[in-house]
C-alpha positions as CSV (number, residue, x, y, z in Angstrom):
1,M,148.9,-37.4,134.1
2,E,146.0,-35.6,132.5
3,R,143.5,-37.4,134.6
4,L,144.8,-36.3,137.7
5,V,144.7,-32.4,136.4
6,S,141.0,-33.5,135.2
7,Y,140.4,-34.9,138.9
8,F,140.9,-31.6,140.5
9,Q,139.3,-29.6,138.0
10,E,136.3,-31.6,137.7
11,K,135.7,-33.5,141.0
12,R,137.7,-31.1,143.6
13,P,137.5,-27.5,142.4
14,N,137.4,-26.1,145.8
15,F,140.7,-28.1,146.8
16,S,143.4,-25.4,147.9
17,G,147.0,-26.4,148.3
18,T,149.7,-28.1,146.6
19,V,149.9,-32.0,145.6
20,L,153.2,-34.1,144.7
21,I,153.2,-37.4,143.3
22,A,156.5,-39.3,142.8
23,K,157.3,-42.7,141.0
24,K,160.5,-44.5,141.9
25,G,161.8,-41.3,143.3
26,K,160.9,-39.4,140.5
27,I,158.4,-36.6,140.5
28,V,155.5,-37.3,138.0
29,F,152.9,-34.8,139.3
30,H,153.3,-31.6,140.9
31,E,150.7,-28.8,141.1
32,A,149.2,-26.1,142.9
33,F,145.6,-25.3,143.4
34,G,143.6,-22.5,144.9
35,K,144.6,-19.4,146.9
36,S,147.0,-18.7,149.5
37,D,144.9,-16.1,150.8
38,F,141.1,-16.0,150.1
39,N,140.9,-12.5,151.3
40,T,143.6,-11.1,149.0
41,E,143.1,-13.6,146.0
42,I,146.9,-14.5,146.4
43,Q,147.3,-18.2,144.6
44,N,149.1,-21.1,145.8
45,T,152.3,-21.9,144.1
46,L,154.6,-24.6,144.3
47,C,156.9,-22.8,146.6
48,T,154.1,-22.0,149.1
49,R,154.8,-23.2,152.7
50,F,152.3,-24.9,154.7
51,P,152.1,-25.8,158.4
52,I,152.4,-29.5,158.2
53,A,150.7,-30.4,161.7
54,S,151.0,-33.9,162.8
55,L,153.6,-34.9,159.8
56,T,155.8,-33.3,162.2
57,K,155.4,-36.3,164.6
58,T,157.2,-38.4,161.9
59,F,160.1,-36.2,162.2
60,T,160.5,-36.4,166.1
61,S,160.2,-40.2,165.9
62,L,162.9,-40.5,163.5
63,A,165.2,-38.0,165.5
64,I,164.4,-40.3,168.5
65,F,165.5,-43.4,166.3
66,Q,168.7,-41.6,165.4
67,L,169.5,-41.2,169.1
68,M,168.5,-44.9,169.6
69,E,171.0,-46.0,166.8
70,Q,173.7,-43.9,168.6
71,N,172.9,-45.8,171.8
72,R,172.2,-42.4,173.4
73,L,168.7,-43.8,174.6
74,Y,166.6,-46.9,174.6
75,L,163.2,-47.6,173.4
76,S,162.5,-49.4,176.7
77,D,163.5,-46.4,179.0
78,S,160.8,-45.4,181.5
79,L,159.9,-41.7,181.9
80,D,161.4,-41.6,185.3
81,K,165.0,-41.7,183.7
82,Y,164.6,-38.5,182.2
83,F,162.2,-36.7,184.5
84,S,163.0,-37.1,188.2
85,D,159.7,-35.5,189.2
86,S,157.9,-38.2,187.2
87,S,154.9,-40.5,188.4
88,L,154.7,-41.9,185.2
89,G,157.3,-44.6,185.7
90,E,155.5,-47.4,183.8
91,V,155.4,-45.4,180.5
92,T,158.4,-46.0,178.1
93,I,159.8,-44.2,175.1
94,Q,158.2,-46.9,172.9
95,H,154.8,-46.3,174.6
96,L,155.0,-42.6,173.6
97,L,156.1,-43.6,169.8
98,N,152.9,-45.3,169.2
99,H,150.7,-43.6,171.4
100,T,149.8,-46.4,173.7
101,S,151.1,-44.4,176.8
102,G,147.9,-43.3,178.5
103,V,149.3,-40.0,179.4
104,V,146.6,-37.2,179.3
105,D,146.3,-34.6,176.3
106,Y,147.8,-31.5,177.9
107,R,145.3,-29.6,175.6
108,N,142.2,-31.4,177.9
109,V,144.2,-30.0,181.1
110,I,145.2,-26.5,180.4
111,G,144.3,-25.6,177.0
112,E,146.5,-23.1,175.1
113,L,150.1,-23.0,176.5
114,S,151.7,-19.6,177.3
115,S,153.3,-17.6,174.3
116,V,156.4,-16.7,176.6
117,G,158.2,-18.5,179.3
118,C,159.3,-22.1,179.4
119,V,156.2,-23.6,178.0
120,K,157.7,-27.1,178.2
121,D,157.9,-26.9,182.2
122,E,154.3,-25.5,182.0
123,M,153.1,-28.6,180.1
124,W,155.0,-31.1,182.3
125,K,153.8,-29.6,185.5
126,Q,150.2,-30.0,184.5
127,V,150.6,-33.5,183.0
128,R,153.1,-35.2,185.4
129,D,150.8,-35.8,188.3
130,Q,147.8,-36.8,186.1
131,N,146.3,-40.3,186.2
132,L,147.1,-42.3,183.5
133,S,143.9,-42.9,181.1
134,F,144.7,-46.4,180.7
135,L,147.6,-49.1,181.5
136,P,150.4,-48.2,178.9
137,G,150.7,-50.5,176.0
138,S,146.8,-51.4,176.4
139,K,145.1,-49.0,174.0
140,F,145.6,-46.5,171.4
141,S,145.0,-43.0,171.7
142,C,146.6,-40.4,169.6
143,N,147.3,-37.0,171.3
144,D,150.1,-34.4,171.1
145,T,151.3,-35.0,174.8
146,N,153.1,-38.1,173.7
147,T,155.2,-36.4,171.1
148,F,155.6,-33.1,173.3
149,L,157.4,-35.4,175.8
150,L,159.7,-37.0,173.0
151,A,160.7,-33.7,172.0
152,M,161.6,-33.0,175.6
153,I,163.3,-36.2,176.2
154,L,165.5,-35.3,172.8
155,E,166.7,-31.9,174.3
156,K,167.8,-33.6,177.8
157,V,169.6,-36.1,175.6
158,T,171.4,-34.0,173.1
159,D,171.4,-30.5,175.2
160,M,170.3,-29.1,172.0
161,P,166.8,-27.4,171.5
162,Y,164.5,-29.6,169.5
163,R,164.2,-27.2,166.7
164,D,168.0,-26.9,166.2
165,Y,168.5,-30.4,166.5
166,V,165.9,-31.1,163.5
167,R,167.4,-28.5,161.6
168,E,171.0,-29.6,161.7
169,K,170.1,-33.7,161.8
170,I,167.3,-33.6,159.4
171,F,166.5,-30.7,157.4
172,V,170.1,-29.9,156.2
173,P,171.2,-33.4,155.4
174,A,167.5,-34.0,153.6
175,G,168.1,-30.9,151.5
176,M,165.0,-29.2,152.9
177,E,166.0,-25.6,152.1
178,D,162.5,-24.2,152.4
179,S,161.3,-25.4,155.9
180,G,161.1,-24.0,159.3
181,F,158.9,-23.7,162.3
182,E,155.5,-22.1,163.6
183,G,156.5,-18.5,164.8
184,E,159.6,-17.9,162.5
185,A,159.2,-15.1,159.7
186,L,158.9,-17.2,156.7
187,S,158.0,-16.0,153.3
188,L,155.5,-17.6,151.2
189,L,153.5,-18.8,153.8
190,A,149.8,-20.0,153.2
191,E,147.2,-18.4,155.3
192,G,144.6,-21.1,156.9
193,H,141.0,-21.5,156.1
194,I,138.1,-23.5,157.3
195,K,135.3,-23.5,154.4
196,G,136.8,-20.6,153.0
197,K,136.7,-18.7,156.1
198,K,140.4,-17.2,157.0
199,Q,141.6,-18.2,160.5
200,S,143.9,-16.9,163.1
201,L,147.4,-18.6,163.8
202,R,147.8,-20.6,167.0
203,N,150.3,-20.1,169.5
204,S,153.3,-21.7,168.0
205,N,154.3,-23.2,171.4
206,N,151.1,-25.7,171.0
207,G,152.9,-27.4,168.2
208,Y,156.2,-28.0,170.0
209,G,157.7,-31.1,168.8
210,C,154.3,-32.4,167.4
211,G,153.1,-29.9,164.9
212,D,155.1,-27.1,164.3
213,I,156.9,-27.6,161.3
214,I,156.3,-25.6,158.0
215,S,157.4,-27.0,154.9
216,T,156.4,-27.5,151.1
217,T,155.4,-30.7,148.9
218,K,159.3,-30.5,147.4
219,D,160.7,-30.7,150.7
220,L,158.7,-33.5,152.2
221,H,159.8,-35.4,149.0
222,H,163.1,-34.6,149.7
223,F,162.8,-36.1,153.0
224,L,161.1,-39.1,152.0
225,Q,163.6,-39.8,149.4
226,C,166.4,-39.6,151.9
227,Y,164.3,-41.5,154.4
228,K,164.2,-44.6,151.6
229,R,167.6,-44.4,150.8
230,C,168.5,-44.9,154.4
231,E,170.5,-41.4,154.7
232,L,168.8,-40.5,158.0
233,L,168.8,-43.8,159.6
234,N,170.7,-47.0,159.0
235,R,168.3,-49.8,157.5
236,D,167.9,-51.7,160.8
237,S,166.9,-48.4,162.5
238,K,164.6,-47.9,159.6
239,N,163.3,-51.0,159.8
240,R,162.5,-50.8,163.4
241,M,160.8,-47.6,163.1
242,E,158.4,-49.2,160.7
243,T,157.9,-52.3,162.9
244,V,154.3,-52.9,163.8
245,S,154.4,-52.0,167.7
246,F,150.4,-52.0,168.0
247,R,147.4,-53.4,166.3
248,R,144.1,-51.3,167.0
249,K,140.7,-52.8,166.3
250,K,138.5,-50.0,164.4
251,W,135.0,-50.8,163.0
252,L,135.7,-53.7,160.5
253,D,139.3,-52.8,160.0
254,V,142.4,-53.6,162.1
255,S,145.1,-50.8,161.8
256,L,148.9,-51.5,162.6
257,I,150.6,-48.7,164.2
258,A,154.4,-48.1,164.1
259,S,156.7,-45.8,165.3
260,G,155.9,-42.4,163.4
261,W,153.7,-44.1,161.0
262,F,150.3,-45.8,160.2
263,Y,150.1,-48.8,157.9
264,Q,147.2,-48.8,155.3
265,F,146.1,-51.7,152.8
266,I,143.8,-49.7,150.5
267,H,146.0,-49.9,147.4
268,G,148.7,-52.4,148.4
269,M,150.8,-51.8,151.4
270,S,151.7,-48.0,152.4
271,I,152.7,-46.2,155.8
272,G,151.6,-42.8,155.9
273,Y,150.4,-40.2,158.2
274,S,147.9,-37.4,158.4
275,G,148.3,-33.9,160.1
276,I,145.2,-31.5,160.9
277,H,146.1,-28.1,162.4
278,P,143.1,-25.9,164.0
279,S,144.0,-22.9,161.7
280,G,142.6,-25.0,158.8
281,F,145.7,-26.6,157.6
282,L,145.6,-30.3,156.5
283,S,148.2,-32.6,155.6
284,R,148.8,-36.3,154.2
285,W,151.6,-38.2,152.8
286,E,152.0,-41.8,151.8
287,L,154.8,-43.8,150.9
288,N,153.2,-47.1,148.9
289,M,155.8,-49.9,149.0
290,N,153.9,-52.2,146.7
291,H,154.0,-49.4,143.9
292,D,157.1,-47.5,145.2
293,T,154.9,-44.3,144.8
294,E,154.9,-41.3,147.1
295,I,151.7,-39.0,147.4
296,I,152.1,-35.8,149.5
297,I,149.2,-33.3,150.0
298,L,149.4,-30.1,151.8
299,S,145.9,-27.9,151.9
300,N,145.0,-24.6,153.7
301,N,141.3,-25.0,153.3
302,A,139.6,-27.6,155.7
303,I,136.4,-28.6,153.8
304,P,134.5,-32.0,153.8
305,Y,134.3,-33.7,150.1
306,H,131.8,-36.3,151.1
307,W,128.7,-36.8,153.0
308,Y,130.8,-39.1,155.5
309,D,133.7,-36.7,155.8
310,S,134.6,-34.3,158.6
311,K,136.2,-31.1,157.2
312,W,139.5,-32.7,159.0
313,N,139.7,-35.9,156.6
314,G,139.2,-34.2,153.3
315,V,142.7,-34.8,151.8
316,Q,143.0,-38.3,153.1
317,S,139.8,-39.0,150.9
318,I,141.8,-37.1,148.2
319,A,144.7,-39.3,148.5
320,T,142.4,-42.6,148.4
321,E,141.1,-41.2,145.0
322,L,144.4,-40.3,143.7
323,G,145.3,-43.9,144.4
324,E,142.3,-45.1,142.3
325,I,143.4,-43.2,139.3
326,L,147.0,-44.1,140.2
327,F,146.9,-47.7,140.5
328,E,143.5,-48.2,138.6
329,N,142.3,-49.7,141.6
330,R,138.4,-48.9,142.2
331,L,137.2,-48.8,145.9
332,S,133.7,-49.5,146.9
333,A,131.9,-47.1,149.0
334,L,132.4,-49.2,152.3
335,Q,136.2,-49.4,151.6
336,K,136.3,-45.7,151.5
337,L,134.2,-45.2,154.5
338,L,136.8,-47.3,156.6
339,I,139.8,-45.5,155.4
340,R,139.9,-43.1,158.3
341,I,142.2,-45.0,160.3
342,D,144.4,-42.2,161.9
């Protein structure tokens, strides 16, 4: 793995975060780089915690499939089954899972949610009567409202707070002892930066169910191992979660979208997800089926690494370049340019 260390030292000296790579379930590379706080010079370690942003959506999707497995809900259920005042009867749970619902992004309607009070009701009141952006199932548009609503449905079905459910039904069985949620008092929590400038943390309510988990690369590895071994879902439910439910044409590429996963065919077939946090945290994880390999990247410094990058997709570029090293599969400049699918 010397080539991987050299890669970060020589090509990505500005990367700040932790990286874990596993092959057939065994960790083969696990390193920390950069600083947890650029102002105080505190270094990142393998125990540093990071907000994982939209990787949270995979956890919420999995929780929904757990309930489906128990026949407590169905993917074909419409929203009016769970929200009596809904005007979104055309939208189903499946539409929410693959972001084809057409519901508006609540951030475009109300911006920041309150830091007190019932933020779920606040969000719902603002989006429930908004016109759909498109016919459900006809287009893909990833926005946090979809997963926010899934978390609300979970609470209605289980009569448990979303965070309590995830902690009890996912964190504990997966052995995720160092994971928690935004707004909790957690030690070893990295500070977020954009191009090296420290950022303020957002109101934790804005990530409810869609981006509020805090974790470590090691804990995310534990989760992926349990997921692959069908310890969190049975095999049929896992297969349904990975079933392509929408095909999106983008540039010269066709993106295959499942429930809580995106497919990618760069170094063989993989499923993964990327996370973007407004405070400068970036995250990426990939499960490569052809090589039985995991790549997990958590970063606390949003920065572009190529001329064609925005600062928000740097870790996806890094994951791709790590794949070039791991799988000895050099990509053309055009292939790299088309990678940004999620």
